[in-house]
Structures are given as structure tokens and as C-alpha cells.
N, C-alpha and C positions, 0 to 999 in steps of 0.2 A: 706647419708654415704655412699659411693661405696664397695662393697665386689666383692673381685673374688675368687669364689672356684672352685681348679684347685689340680692335682697330683690325679684325678679319670676318670675311665672309666664313660662317661657321656651317659646317654640314654634320649635323650629327647622325646621318646614318637613315635619318627619317624624314627631316626637316633643317631648311635652311636658313639660318638667322643671320639678320642684319642690324651693327649698334648691339651686338650684346655681347658678354661675358663667356669665358669657360672657367668658372671655379673651381680649382684643385688644392686640396689638400688631404695627405698622409697620404700620398698614389691614387688618390682615389676623386672621383668626379663629385662635388660636392651643389652642383648648380648651374645652370644657364640661365645667365640673369640680364634683362637691361642692361647698359651699362650704368645709368643714374642708381643702378641699385648695388653696384659692385662696394662692400666695405670698405671703411675708409682704411681698414688696418692692413690692407691686401696687398699683396707686394704685384705690381703692374707689369706684365709684358706686352710692350707694343708690337703686333706683328707685323705693322706697315702696310696693311691692307691686301695680306695674303691669306690664303684658303686653308683653314683647318678645319678636319678629318679625321676620322678613327685612323686609326695605325691600321698596316695589313697585315694579311695572317697568309703564310704558305703551307700548306698541308703535303708537298709534295718538292722535294730537293735532294740531291744527291750532294752537292759540293759548293765552292765559292772563296773565293781569296786566298786559292791555292790549298785549300782543306780536300780531298775527297773523301767521304766517309767507308763507303766501300772498300779503299784499297788502305783505310788508316782507320777504324772503328775506334776514337779513341779524345779523348776531352778536347786536346789538343784543336784537334778537325772541328769540333762543335764549336769551338772558340771562333773561328777561322770563320766557319758559316755562317755563326750571327752576327760578325761585322759585314759580311755581303748581303744577309739580310736586310740589317741595316742600313746598309748605304742604298737599298732601290725602298723602304717605307716599311718594311717587313720588323714588326715588334716580334712576334711569333713565328715558330716553324715547326713544322715534324721532319726530323732526319729521315732519311728515305735509306735501305738496301733493296738491291735488287735481287733477281734470283742466286741463289749462293748456297752455301754450304749453312750446317746449320752451324758448325764453329764459329762462323764470319757473326752469321745472326747474335748467337750467345755474347760475342766479344762488343755489339753493338748495345746491346740491352745493359750490358757491364758498364759501358761508356758512358749512356744516357743516367746513369744511377750514379757513376762517380763526379759526372756533370753537374746534377743536381744536389750533391753531397759537397761539393765546393761551391755549392752556391750562383752555379752559372744560371744564367737568365733567358727566357725568349722559347727554349725547347719545350713543345708542349708533348711530347711523348716522340716514339717510336712508330714509321709508317716501315712496312717489309710489304713490297711490292712482290709479291712469290714467295715459296717456292712451288704455289699450286695454280701452278696455271697453264694453259692450252698452248704444248709446242709447234703448231699448226698456227698461232699469234707471239709468238714469243718474241717479235721484235729484234732487238738487240740484246734481250736476255739470252745467257747461255743455257742451251740444250741439256749438258749433262748436269745440272741442278736440278731440272725440273721432273715433279712427282704431282701424284694427288696424296694428299694427306692419310695418314692413320690415325687411328686413337694414341696410339705411340708419340706420334709428332705434336698432335694439341697438347698430349697429354706436358711434355719438352717444354713446349715453347712459355703454356700457360704455369709450369713450373717457377721459369727462371725471369717469365715478361711479365708477370700480372702487375699491372699498375705500370707498365712500360709499354707496353706495345699499344697504342693506342688506334690507330690504322693499320688493315691488310686488304691487298688486293687480288682478289683469286679467281679464278675461272668457274663458275658457279656447274657449269657441266661436269666437272671434272672432279668434282668435292662430292662427298655425300654430303645432304643439308642437316643431317644430324650432328655433326662435325663442325660446322658452318656454325648453327646455333648454339654450340658451346663455346665458341668465340665470341659471339654476340653476347652471350649471356655472360660474360668475363670484361664485359664494358668496351669491348673493340668495335669499332665503325667498320664496317665489313663493305668492300668495296667492289663490284664486277669490275674486272679487264682482263686485258691478254686473254681474250677468250672467243671462241672461235663456234659459239654459243648458235640454235635459232632461235629465230621471234620468239616461240613460243617456250625456249627452254629458259630465257633470258625474263620475260616477260613475269614465267612462272617464280624465277627467283627473287624479283620484285614483291609478289604476291607473298611470300616466304617470309619477306621482312629486307631483302638489301634495299638501300637506302641510297646510295650512291653510284657512282660508276668515275674508273679511271680512264683519262683524257680520251673526249671523244674524239671520235676517228682515228685514232690510232689505236694499232694493235686491235682489232675488233671488227667482227663480221661486218660486212656493209650493208647498204639500204638499196636493195636491188627489187625489182617488180615483181617475179616470183618468190624473193625471198628478202622480208624485209629486215633479216638480220636483232643482231647486238641493235646496231645504229636506230633500229625502226621500233622497236620495242622500247628504249631510251624518250624519243621522241614521245610514243605512245603512251607511257604509264605519267601521269597524273602526278606522280609526288617524289616519284624518283626522280636525283638529281648528276650531275655529273660536271666532272673538272675540265676543264680546257687549255691548251697550251695556245696563249694566242701573240704570235711571234711572226707569221706569214710563211713560216716555213712546216712547221707541224700541220698546221689546217690554213688553208685560203682563208683571207679574210670576209672576202662571203661567203665561205660556209658557217662561219662565224655569226654572222648576221642575220642569214637563212636560221640557223639553229637557235640562235636568241629570240629570233621572232617566236618560234614552235615552242621555245621551251621557258622564257619569260625568267623567274628569278632561280630558276631548275639550272640554271649554270653559273657556274664560276669558277675561278682562277686558279692556276694553279705557275709555278715557274719550268718543273721540272729541269731546273737548273744540275749544271755537271762540271766540272772542271779536267783538267788532263792531269792523264797517269797513265803507268802501265799496271799491269798485276790480270789476276782473269778477267777484268773489263777492260779494254782499252779503249783509251777517251780522245780524241785529235781533233783538235782544236781548228775550228775552219772559221772565216770573218764572218759570219751567220748562225753557227751551228757548233754543235760535236757529231762525229761518227764515230763509228767502232773500226778497228783495224779492214772490215770489209765494205767501209765506206756506207753501211747502213747507218740513219737518221737515229742519235744514240743521249740527245737533250739538249736540252737549248744553254742561251747566253743570255736567258730573261732576267732582270729583278724585277719583283712584283708591282713598282711602282711602273715599267717601260709595259707590263698588260696592261694595267688601267688605261697607261697614255694612249698606246694601241688601239684597245677599244675606242676610245675617244676620235681619236685621229683619224684611223684607220679603216674602222667597223660603223662610226656612225652612233655607237650608243653614249645616249643621254651619260654626262658628266657622274653625276648623281648615282644611277644606276652601276656606273662603272667599278666607283670608290664600292656601290655594294657585294658586286664580284668578287672583291680584292678584301675585305673586311666582314660584312656582318653576316654574308652566307656561307664562309668557312667558319667562322666563329659557332655559328647554330650549328651546322655539321659536326664541329668536335663536343659540343656539349655544352659551349663556353658562352652561351648566347645570352646570359645574365651576367657576363662579366665584362666579353668584348665585342666588338664589331660595333658599337654606338658611343657616341657621348652622351652620355644621358644620368644620372643622380644616381650615386652606388657604383659605378663602371668603375674599372680599372682606370686609372689617369692615361691611356695608351693612344698617342695623336701621333699626327704629322701634318706637317706647315711646308705647303708647297706654294708657287707661284703660276700665276695666269699661265703660264708655258709647263704645268706638270713638273716643274724639275723642284727636287724634296730639296727644300731651306733647313729643315728640322725634323729630328723625331723627338717627341715627348716621351718618354717611356717611366709607366708608375714606380 
């Protein structure tokens, strides 16, 4: 059935259209056309003057809607997380496991497999944040599970997680570049993070093929006058990107604004959202964040749409660019830039409808 979404300001990820309609059929976009060119047999959906834009994508989230993936790595938790993501305009996400035992990582791999087998939607793959990180920049991660990778570790993860693990955060200075290359050759997006490496070490890791980084400023060596550190390497490298948590807690809004000036399209959004729960990781809910049992910042209460709205209202980023930070840029990083992140012919029909105050009215999924 052909559907036509009209009477909206349409942002395609590249261009703003007025007096146009988005045509959708069989889960795909079939065109963006002037209203007068809408076929007569199309089912018309009147969006009443709202904004239509690409659906958002969260590449790092631990839990939501009562489900906490590190505590309960199962299908039910993924279903709860998907509901949470959708409530914040994200049609796709990568459930994330922090630095934990290999037993839990294998359970998470199996959970994603089972979720997909049962027809579960929205999950792009698994993000492992650790365990191959630097203990000096562990943040809320647990020392007892931190290690440098061995060939056997990589063999185990690839044996069980090939095609499931889609992203991994690691500290380059703690990892043999040969093993990092093996992960990349297996199609895993490697993100530098939880690293105390020097500017030189991190810059070289980018030259060696690492293309992105995990939550700018958080758990990384800072930019200083005599030691530019991890942050300096990110700023300085022309191609490397980084996620950032724009809740005003993880990073001051002025630091986001400065970083955006420097990095432009290399900066993208994640939520890093968690949920309350006991276990190896204890997450305690506070009014605007989550902390661990020691009071260390351990996760956000963001949705992706809240992050976009903060970029617009608190940071001063243009609405179109803020939307790209939550859709087009994550899609491209995930290797789905020809499927998601834009409203264009042939793309999946994954879109959000928001009002002028950036409140979600509708999530349209393929």
C-alpha cells in the first residue's frame, strides 16, 4: 500500500522541503514529491504542520523502561529497551555491555541472536564497551574484569559473536594493534575509549584505522597545555569522530558547543542511558543521572530526542545539524548510511514526527 505523508516541514537529512510529501510503500521510501504529484491512489496521512525527519539511532545504551541489559541479558530486556528507544524517537539501537565477564558477554551475544530469531526489531547489533580498557580511565567500570586482549580472547568473541558484535570500545594503548585489526577485519566498528593514552598514541591509532571514539571528555586523557591527550588527538585528527552525551551532566553544554565548532560533522549523539538495578554494576537513580554505589557518574537518563533537543535549546546547534548528529552520522558509522539516517528513495521508511517544541508525536518504522 502506498502512503503519502504531507502537510509537514520535511527534513530529509540534507534538505528542508515545504509543500511536499514523502511517499512510502512496503517499508521503503519511494520518493519526496511536490504535493500536487501525490498519486491519487495513495493513502494520505496529514501531519498537521509538524516536522518530519529521519528516525534517530542510539549506538550506546545499557537499559531503559525497567530493563537493564548487563544485569539481564535476555530477549525481554531488549524488548523493554526498544520500547524506551522508541519513546525517544530512536528506531534503532545497539544494546551495550560494560566491562564484564566473558560469561555475561556470551549471554548478551546469545540474547541478540534469540531476539533476531524471534523477529525482534530495532537492534543493530551488540556494543561491547570493554573489557579491553585502561584501568586508569575506568570510570564506573569494574577493575576485576579489565584486561588486555589475548589472541584467545579475540578467537572466543569472534567464534560466538561474528555478525552479532557490531561495535567495541577499547583503549588502543592497552591492545596489540594486530588484534585490533582482526576485530576490524571481522566487521566490528572499533571505538577508542576509556583510555589514558597520550596524544601521540591515540593519533597513531587513528592513523592505523580506528575511526571513532566513545563519549568525548568522559574517561579519557584531557587536553592540557603540555599534554594534548586523547581529547587533543580527537580535535586534531581530520577524520576521526566521537560520540558525546549531551545531558549537561556528562559534559558541560559550553564544552559541547566548543567541540562542535572544532569537529563539525565528526561529533554525534548517544544516550549512554541505564536503568536502576543491582548486581556487579549498581545503578542508583538520581534526578538527572545515574551513579554507582560509590557515587561515580555511571549513566544518563537521556533519550535520543532529548539529546537532540538539548543540542538545539542549550548548545545553540541548528536543528537540522542536531538531527543529523542523532541520525545520519550514527547511520554512516554503523555502515548503514545507504539504508538509514535520511529520507530518500530506497531508504527504510524510519521517520519521526515532532512538533515545534521537539516533542515526539509519532515514530514511523519500516
